[in-house]
N, C-alpha and C positions, 0 to 999 in steps of 0.2 A: 504493499499499499504506499502511496506517496501523497504528500501534502499538496492540494490543489493550488496553494498560494506561492510556495517556494520550490517545490519539487523534492523536498527532503524525505527520505525513506523513513517510514513510521510503522509502528506496531498496529495491527488491525483492532486492538483493544484500546488504544490510546484515545483520549478525549481531546488532547491539544497537541499540536506540533511542538517538539521539543526545541525547534530551531527558532521559529518566529512567533509561537503562541497561537497560531491559527486554530479555531475551533473545529475538531474533526468529527466529533460524535455527540450524542444526545446527553445532555446534563439536566437532571431533575430541577435543580435550582442552583442558584449561585448568589453569592453575597458581594456587596459593592463595598469597596474600602476607599477611605479618603485619609488624608494627612490630618493629624490633631492640630488644632489651633495653638498658638503660643511659641514663644522662643525657647522655653525651658522644659526639660523633661519632666512629666508629672510624677515620676517615681523618685528621682533623686535630686532634681532641681537644677542640674547642670545645663548650661547653654548647649543646644543641640544644633548639628548641621542639618539644614532643611533637605538635603540630598540623601541623608542616611535614613534607612527603614528602622533601625534599631539605634537606641542610645548607646554610644561608644563607652559610657562609664558603667551602666548597669544592665544594659541588654533590654530595657523595656522597649516595647514596640511603639513606633511613632505613628502607627496607623490605627484607625478605628473602623469598626464594622458598621455599615449603614443598615444592615438587615437584609433578609431575603427579598429578592425582587422578581421571583417567578421562574418559570421554566423556559427553556430555549428549544428550538426546533432541532431536529436531527440534521446534521450535515454529513453527507456520505463522502468519504475521501475517495480519490481516484486510484485505480490499480494500474494506471499507465503513467509514466513520467510526462508531465506537460512539455510540450515542444519548447526546446531551448531554454527551459527554466530550471536547469540542474544548478547544483551549488557552485559549479565552475563557471558558468556563463548565463547571464540574463540579458535578453535583447533590449529591455527597457533601460537598464543601466548603460549598457553599450551605446545606445543612441544618445542618452543624456551626456555621457562622457564625450562623445564626438562633438555635440553642441558645445559643451564647456571648453574643449580644445580649440575650436574655431574662434569662439568669443575671446578666449584668453590670449590667443595669438593676435586677433584683431587689436585688443587693448595694447599688446606690446608693440605692434606696428605703429599705432597712433602716438604712443609715448616716445618711441625710438625716432619717428619722423622728425618731432620737435627738437629731440636732442641732436640728431644729425644736421638739422637746419641750422642750429645755434653753433655747433662745433665746427662745421664747415667755414662759416663766416669768421668765427674767432681764430681758427687755425691760419687763415689766410692773412688777417690783421696781425697775428703773432709773427708770421714770417716776415711781413713788411717792417714792423715796428721793432721787434725784439732781436731780429737777425740783420737789421739794417740793409735789407735788399730793397732797391727801388720798386715801387709799385708796378711800373710799366714792364718789369721783368717777371712778375708773377702771373701765371696763367689763370685768370679768373674764371675760366670756363671749367676748370677741373673741380670736380667733386671729390674730397679726400674720404668722405664717409658716404657711401650710398645706403639707402634704407635697408635693403635686403642684407647687405653686409653688416650693417649695424645691428640688425635683429640678431643674427648669428653670433656677432661679438658679445653682445650682452648675455648670451647664453654660454659664453666662454669656450666657443668651438675653435678648434685649431685652424689657423690660417696659414696658407702658403702664398708667398709673392715671388713670382718669377720676373727678373728685370733684365731687359735687353737694351744695351747701349750700341749695338752694331759692333763694329770692330774694336771700339774702346774698352768695353767691359760687358760682362753679363754675370748674373748670379741668381741665387734662390735663397729665400729666408722662411724658415718654418717658426711660427710663433704661437705659443700658448699663453694667453694673457690672463693671469690669474687674479684680476682686479675684482675682487668679490663684490664691491659696492655696485658694479654693473648689474649684478643679479636682483638688485632692487626693482628693476623694470619688469622682469617676468614674475618676480614675486608678487608685485601689485596685481598684475594681470591675472595670474593663476589663482591667488588667493581670493580676490574680489570675485571673480567669475564663479569659483567653486562655492563661495558663501552664498551668493544669489541664486545658483542652481539648486542647491540642496537645503536651504533653510526651512522648507516646508516638507522635507522628507523625513519620515519617522524610521530611520535606519539605525541599526546597531553599529558599533565600531568596525566589526569585520566587513559589513556591507559598504561602509564609507572607504574602507581601505581598498576593497576590490574595485569600487567605482574609481577611486584615484589611480589605480593601476591601469584601467581602461583608459582614462584620460592621458595618462603619462604616455602609454603605447601609442595613441593616436597623435598625441602632440610631438612626439619624437619623429613619427613617420612624416608629419607635415613639415617639420624643421629640416629633416634630411632631404625632402623634396625641394625645399627652398634653397638648400646648399647646391643642389645640382643647377638651379636657375641663376644662382648669384655669381657664377663664374663670369668675370668680365675682363676687358683689356682697354687700358687707357694710354693715350699718347700724351706724354707730358713734356712741355718745353723746359729746356735747362737754360738757367741764366747764362748770358754770354755766348749763346749759340748752341745748336744741337737739341736733340730731343731723346727721350727713352720710352720704351714700351713696357708697361707694367701689367702683368696678367695676375689675377687674384682668384683663388678658389679655396674652398674649405674641405676638411675631411668629411666624408659621408658618414663614416662609422663613428667618429667622436661626436659629430653633430647629432646623430640619432640618439647615442648613449646619453649625452647631455640633456636632450630634450626629453627622454624617457625618465631619466633620474630626477630632474628638477620639476618636470611636469607632475609626477607621482607625488613628490614631497611637498610641493607648494600646494597642490590641490588637496592633499590630505589635511594640511593645516587649515585651508579654507573650509572644508567640510566639517572639520572638528569645531571650528569657530561657529558654524552654522547650527551645531548640536548643543550650543551653550545656553539654550532656553532663555534668550534675551541678553546674554552677556557675550561680547566678542572677546573671546579668549582662545588662544591657539591650542594649548595642550592640557589646561587645567581639568577638562572634562574626562581626561584619562583616569583621573584619581579613583573614580568610583565604577569604572566599566571594564577594566582589564586587570589581571593579576599584576601586582607590584606597580599599580598606576601611579601612585605618589612618587615613587623612585624614578619612573620614566619621566614624568612631568617635571620634577626637580632637575633631572639631568639636562633635559633640553632647555628649560628655562635658565639654568645656570649658564649655558653657552651664550644665549642671547644677552643675558645681563652682563656677564663678564665681557663680551665684546663691546657693548654700548659704553661701559665704564672704561675700558682700555682705550677706546677712540677719544673719549673726553679727556683722559689721563694724558695721553701722548700729545693732544692738541695743546694742552696747557704747557707741557714740557717744551714743544717745539716753539711756541710762542714766547715763552720765557727766555729761551736761548737764541731767539731771532733767527731761527734756522730755516724759515720758509721765504721763497722769493717775494719781494716787495710788489712787483707788478706782473704776476703770471697770467696766462690765458685763463679766463674764468673756468672754474671747474678743476683746474689743476690741483689746487690746494686740497679740495675735497678728496680727490684721488689719492694724493700723497698721504694725507692724515688718516684716511680710513684704511689704506693698505698697511700703513705703519701701525695703526691700532690693532688690526688683525695679527700681525706679526708679534706685537707686543703681548697680546693675550696668550698666544702660544708660548712665547718665551717666558712669561710669568708662571706657566704651568711646568716650568723647568725643562722644557724641550730645548734642543740644540739647533741653531740657525745654521744652515749650510748655504755657502755661495760658491760659485765656480764660474771662471772666465778663462777659457782655454785650458791650460794646465795649472793655472793658479787657483788654490782653493782657500776658502775662508770659512772658519767656525766661530760662532759666538755663543758662549754658554755662561749661565750665572755662576757656575762653579769654577770654570777655567778662563773665563774672560775671553779675549780676542786671540785666535790663533790663525796663522797663515801657513801655506805650504812650505815656505822656506825656513820654518821653525821659530819664527819670531812670535812673541805675544805681548799683549798689553792689556791693561784694564784701567780705564779712566775713573778716577775717583768720584768725580762728579756724577758719571753715569751710574756708578755702583750705588750711590745714595739715592738716585732716582729709582732704581730697581728695588731696593729695599722698601721704598714708600709704596711702590706699585704692588709688591707681594701682599700688601694689605687687602687687596681686591679679591684674589683668589682665596685667601685664608678666610675672609669674612663669608664669601659666598658658599664655600664648601661647609663651613661651620653651621651656617644657617640652614643649608640643605639637610644635614645630619640632624639638626634640631627638629625640622619640620617632619622628617621621616620618623623620629622617635615618637613625636606627638600624635601621629596618625596611623601607626602601625601597631596592630595588636598581635601579629605573629612574629616569627623570629626576625628581629631587627638586623641582625648580622647578614642574613640572606638578603634582605631588602637593600642594605648599603652596598653589597656586592652587585646587585643588579644596577643601583644607581651609578656606581663607579664604571661599571661595564659599558652601560649606555652612554655615559658622558665621554668616556675614552673613545668610543666608536664615533661619536659625533665629532670630536676633536680631530680624529684622524680623517674623517671626511673633509673637515674644514681645511686641514693641511694640504690634502689633495687639491681642493678647490683654489687655493691662494698660491699654489706653485706657479712661478713664472719661468718659462724656458725659451730660449731663442737659439736657433742654429742657423748659421749663415755659411754658404759656399759660394765661391765666385772665382772669376778669372778676368784679370786686367791685362792689357797689352804689355804694360811695362813690369808689372809685378808678377805674373804668372797666376797659378791657381793657388787658392788659399781657403781656409775654412776657420770658423770660430764657433764655439758653443758657450752659452751662458745659461745658468740655472740658479734660481733663488728659492728657498723654501726650507721645509722641515721633513725629516725622515718620518714616514708613516708609522713604521714599527716602534721607533724610539718615542714618538708622540703618544701612541697608545699606551706604552708601558709606563712612561712617566706620569701622564695624566691619570691613569688608573690608580697608581700607587699613591700620588699625591692627593688626589680627591678622596679616596677611601681613608687614608690616615687622618685628614682633618675632619671629614664627615664623622668618622668614628668618634673622634674628640667631641664633637658637636652633640652627639647622641648621649655621650657619657655625662656631660655637664647639663643635661636637660631633665627636668623633673616631669616624669611621665603623667602626673596628675594635673598638670596645667593643660587646660583644654584650648586647642587652636581656635582662632576666630575666623579662619578663612575656609 
């Protein structure tokens, strides 16, 4: 027998579907339940969470029975699986995911169009004013950022540029631009669209996750198709004579993967927010609907909180040391500060920063300072004092997370802390992958011959996972030790 609502296999003696609660058989009578009025438990007087069915202090039920309300008709379950309604695939979800993917991409196109319009104008002005190149030598018909190229760049797709200057020089550049602040555009498009598409859907978290995967899959396919259409060739005039041909194209595989990953992740955030029953919150709904929900929520929230505080912290440090350009192209400072803030947050989690240009390597660590491939090392005392101040951010956030977990967990707290640290370390490992910047150049010039160069900036994924797991677990464990379990949370 199968549920006519969701297609789940059920027993012929079952009255309700175990998956979605659909009524399958005759029930003589049933009771209507509603939540008790008041903010405090009638049994022990402790403030209660309106989302909880039972009081967390004494176990008293927060529901009251409204009495018998009659009988219900018999509903016969189907012995055949409804067409395309199995637990693995639902056409209604797929269609809704397709609509969400299209609307999200349209929002990203609109936002990126204005971004490209502004940046094209400002880049040309920057070339004229900051590089002191006469205006008549700058080709005003050249668009440095096309809309389709820009849409792919804000999804951090890998770009390849082939440059041909005839007999004088030719070359190729592969670029992975890990400027994570660019993800704000697809984040807005996907999260907002998912929120609007699913705010009236009464889905459980597994259904919302499944729908997000549908959206991510279709979103990745659309982006990959755009990558095929975005290949372009431009003829650019060179100051003082000559021209060069620039051909640009994007990696089909990396574009699809990035579209699928970010499409799934951001859509899931949006549909979780839609499940907030009037509150727009990305992950707090997980607290009561999945195992270890509080730990998962605290892990994801700690990443966002730490990142925001690190960007604020590094902007204050850079401003105090007058380290930013006075008259940059608009938007340059935002890119610099946000990327520096992301690296700072990873750095404050005790990870080691790696930089490489050709054969020269650089590592920066809280423990060993700055080391180069030639064996030299240094550590600026001024920088070290800033680092010690910055360490307050992760220490406070991990301690707070441990406290919250202790207050809201009635089972084994140690297991919950392990889940928290594992999820947090996984999120930081993904963030390290996102923020990696890599450039590889190969070329040949008439007078210099063939040459190549590679540059990369970022953090080791394995070391990031290990250090963030150990650091977050140790401090969160201290947070739960110094927390009185009898204090009731107010959130």
